C-alpha positions in Angstrom: 177.1 100.8 247.1 175.1 103.3 245.2 175.1 102.8 241.3 173.6 104.8 238.4 170.6 102.3 238.2 170.0 102.4 242.1 170.1 106.4 242.1 167.9 106.3 239.0 165.4 104.1 240.4 165.5 106.0 243.7 164.6 109.3 241.9 161.8 107.7 240.0 160.3 106.4 243.1 160.8 109.7 244.9 158.5 111.2 242.1 155.8 109.0 243.1 155.8 106.9 240.0 155.7 103.1 240.4 158.7 101.3 239.0 157.7 98.0 237.3 160.9 96.9 235.6 164.3 98.0 234.2 163.5 97.8 230.3 166.8 98.6 229.0 168.1 100.2 225.8 166.6 97.8 223.5 164.5 97.4 221.4 163.8 100.7 220.1 165.6 104.0 220.4 168.1 104.0 223.1 168.2 106.5 226.1 171.2 108.4 224.3 169.3 108.5 221.0 166.3 110.1 222.8 168.4 112.8 224.6 170.1 113.5 221.2 166.7 114.0 219.5 165.4 116.1 222.4 168.5 118.5 222.1 168.5 118.5 218.2 168.9 121.6 216.2 165.2 123.3 215.4 163.5 121.5 218.3 160.7 123.7 219.5 158.8 123.1 222.7 155.2 122.1 222.9 155.0 124.3 226.1 157.4 126.4 228.5 157.5 127.5 232.0 160.0 129.5 234.0 163.2 127.7 235.4 162.7 129.6 238.6 159.4 130.0 240.4 156.4 128.1 241.5 156.3 124.6 240.0 152.7 124.0 240.8 151.0 122.5 237.8 154.2 121.2 236.0 152.9 117.7 236.4 149.3 118.3 235.1 151.0 120.3 232.0 153.3 117.5 231.1 150.7 114.9 231.7 148.5 116.8 229.3 150.9 116.7 226.5 152.3 113.1 227.1 148.6 111.8 226.9 148.0 113.8 223.8 151.1 112.6 222.1 150.2 109.0 223.0 153.3 108.4 225.3 151.2 107.1 228.2 149.4 103.8 227.9 145.9 103.3 228.7 146.9 101.6 231.8 149.2 104.4 232.8 152.3 102.9 231.8 155.4 104.2 229.8 159.2 104.2 229.7 161.2 106.9 231.5 164.8 108.1 232.0 165.8 111.0 234.0 169.2 112.8 234.6 171.2 110.9 237.2 175.0 110.4 237.0 175.5 106.9 235.4 171.8 106.4 234.7 171.9 106.3 230.9 173.6 102.9 230.9 170.4 101.6 232.8 168.3 102.5 229.9 164.5 102.9 229.9 162.5 102.0 233.1 159.0 100.8 232.8 156.9 103.1 235.2 153.2 103.3 236.1 151.4 106.6 236.9 150.0 106.7 240.5 147.7 109.2 242.3 150.9 110.8 244.2 152.9 111.0 241.0 154.6 114.5 240.2 157.3 114.6 237.5 158.5 118.0 239.0 160.1 115.8 241.5 162.5 114.4 238.9 165.2 116.8 239.7 169.0 116.4 238.8 171.9 117.2 241.0 171.7 120.7 239.6 168.2 121.1 241.0 166.7 121.0 237.6 163.9 118.8 236.1 165.3 116.7 233.3 163.6 113.6 232.0 162.1 111.8 228.9 159.1 109.6 228.8 158.8 107.2 226.0 156.0 105.2 224.7 156.0 101.5 225.1 156.1 101.1 221.4 159.1 103.2 221.3 157.7 105.8 218.7 156.9 108.7 221.0 158.8 110.8 223.3 157.7 113.7 225.6 159.9 115.1 228.2 161.1 118.1 230.0 164.6 119.8 229.6 166.0 123.0 231.0 167.0 125.5 228.6 168.7 128.9 229.2 165.6 130.7 231.1 162.8 128.1 230.8 161.8 124.3 231.0 160.7 123.1 227.8 158.2 120.2 227.4 159.2 118.5 224.3 157.4 115.9 222.3 158.1 114.2 219.1 158.0 110.9 217.0 161.3 108.7 217.1 162.0 106.1 214.3 162.7 102.7 215.6 166.3 103.1 214.6 166.4 106.3 216.9 168.7 108.2 214.8 166.5 111.4 214.3 163.1 112.5 215.5 160.2 114.3 213.9 158.8 117.3 216.1 155.0 117.3 216.8 
C-alpha cells in the first residue's frame, strides 16, 4: 500500500538524491511552517525561471543559491520536503547530494517542481515554488519556532 511517506521517499530517490533517514517535523521548524514562510506576503525570489520551457540548469541554479545560503552541509547533506499528497505528515527527510542528483525531477502531481531544502540546523531554507508564470527559487532564514521567516 502506498502512503504519503512512501510516495515522498520514491520521489526523492527518483531525483537522484540519496535518502539517509526520515527526520520528522521536530526539532526545528516543521514542514508546514516552512511552506507558510515560503508563501508569505512580501517574499521575493533569489532567482526565477519560466514555468514552461527547458529545465536544463535548474539544478545548478538552485544548488548555487542553496550553497550560498548555507542550506547544504559540507558533506552534501540537508533536510528536504517535496509536494506529495500526504507527505507533509512525514516531515523532513535527511538526504545527501549525489553525482546524479537533479532537483528538477522533484515534480508534483500537477507537473510542477515544488520542494524546500532546510539546513540541518533548521535555520535556513532554500526551495523552488511555482508561481503564476515562473518558478521562484526562494531562500530565507527561519527562527527556531518556525513562525516567520526573514528573506535573504
